BALUM-982809 format. One record per residue: residue in three letters; x negated, y negated, z negated of N, C-alpha, C, O in turn. Coordinates in steps of 0.05 Angstrom, whole numbers, plus 5000, padded with zeros to 4 digits. Layout:
N
ALAXYZXYZXYZXYZ...
This chain:
101
MET468848364969469448554948467348764948466848894968GLU466148804925463949004923465149264911465349294887ILE466049434929467249684922466649884945466349804968ALA466650134938466150344959467750594952468250644928GLY468450744972469850994967472750954960474051134949HIS473850724966476650664958478450704982477550775004VAL481050674978483150694998484550435000485650324981ILE484550315024486050065029488850135036489450305053VAL490749995023493650045028494749785039494349575028CYS496249805061497549575073500449655079501149885081GLY502149445082504849505091506949465070506749285052ALA509049625071511449595055511049655026510249875019LEU511449455009511149494980513049694969512549824948SER515349724982517349924972516350204972517350374957ALA514350264989513250534991510750564973509650784972LEU509950354959507550374942507850564919506050724914PRO510050554903510250734880509951034887508451174873PRO511251144908510751424914507851484921506751694914LEU506551304935503751334942502051344917500251504914MET502651164899501051154874501451414858499551514846ARG503851514857504351774844502651994856501452154842ALA502552004883501052204896498052184890496752384885PHE497051944890494151904884493551954855491352054848ALA495451894837495051944808494752244803493452334784ALA496152404820496052704816493552824827493053064822MET491952674842489552784854487252794834486952614818PRO485653004834483453014815481252814822479652744804GLN480952724847478852524854479352254843477252154849GLY480352114833480651854823480051624842478451454836TYR481251624865480851404884481951144873483951134859THR480450934880481450664874483050564898482150584921LEU485450464893487150354914486750054915486649924894VAL486549944939486349654943488749574961488849664984MET490549414950492849324965492249074980491648864968LEU492349085007491948845023494748755032496048885048HIS495648535021498348435026498348135025496648005012HIS500248015039500347725041501747585018501547345014ASP503247745001504947624980504247734953505147944945ARG502647584938501847674911504247694892504347884877ALA506147514893508447524875510047774880510947904861ALA510447844905511948094911510448344902511648534892PHE507848334905506148564895506348584865506748804854GLU506148364851506348374821509148454812509348594792ALA511248374826513948464819514248764823515548894807THR512948874844513049154849511649304826512649504816LEU509349204817507849324795509449314769509449504754HIS510849094765512449064740514649274738515449354716ARG515649364761517849564761516849854759518450034757LEU514249894759513150164757513350274729513450134710PRO513450544727513250674701510550604688508550554702MET510450594662508050524647505650694655503350594657ALA506050944660503851124668502451024693499951054695LEU503950924712502750824737501650544734499750464748ARG502750384716501750114711499050104698497649904699GLN498150324686495650334672493250314691491050234683ARG493650394716491550374736492650264762492850404782PRO493250004762494449884786492349854809489949844804PRO493349834833491549774855490349504852491549324840ARG487949464862486749194864488249044886489249164905PHE488448784883489948634903488048454918486348324907VAL488448454945486948274962489048134979490548274994GLN489247874978491247734993490347705022488047625028GLY492047785040491447775068493247955085495248055075ARG492447985110494048145129492248345142489948285149PRO493248585147491548795159490948735188489148855200SER492348545201491748475228489448275230488648205252CYS488448185207486247985207483648125199483448235177TYR481748125217479148265213477848165187476848325171ALA477747905182476447795158477847895133476447945113ASP480447925133481848025109481248315104480848405081LEU480948475126480148755123477348775111476848945094VAL475548605120472848605109472948535080471448655064ARG474548335072474748255044475848485027475248505003ALA477548655039478648885025476649115024477149325011GLY474349085036472249285036472549505057471849735052ALA473649435080474149635101471649785109471750015117GLU469349645108466849775116466050005098464450175107THR466950005074466150215055468450385045468150555027ALA470850335055473250485047473150765060472050805081VAL474450965046474551235057477051255075477151445091ALA478951085072481451095088482950835086482550675068THR484750795106486650575105489350695110489750855129VAL491250635093493950745094495950515100495850305087PHE497550545121499650355127502350465118503150675128LEU503650335099506150425089508450315105508550075111ALA510350495112512750405126515050395107515450575090GLY516650185109519050165092521350315105521150425127ARG523550325090525850445101527050285124527050035123ARG528050425143529250285166531950185157533450325143ARG532549945165535149825158536849785184535749755205GLY539449805180541149765203541950025215541150235206PRO543450015237544450255250542150405264540150275271PRO542450665267540350805281540150715310542150605321PRO537950765324537750695352539850845368540751065360PRO540650735391542750855407542351155413544251315413ALA539851235419539351515426539851705403540351945408ALA539751605378540051785355543051805346543651965329ARG544751645357547551655349548951905361548351975384PRO550652025345552052265356554052175377555151955376PRO554552345396556452275418559352245406559952375386PRO560952075419563652025408565452265412567852265404
């Protein structure tokens, strides 16, 4: 991928819309590159976005952030940052966080 000065985004697609809103509000105009293993899930996420955010979607690179070759294809050598998105935790809280009975 011939790009420079971009931000690579990896991780939970559910957290992508808030990140896109934050970057859209920045005066710098960074290009986002989504490195994800599932193109269909990425496109479904984009389809649910408001029209204002769909006008400048992230570029998609199929792969995994744990694979060096995939990071290189996403332009890691010339990116200004890499962001790992965490999804919402599902299930009960860990035992230490539960209130005492």
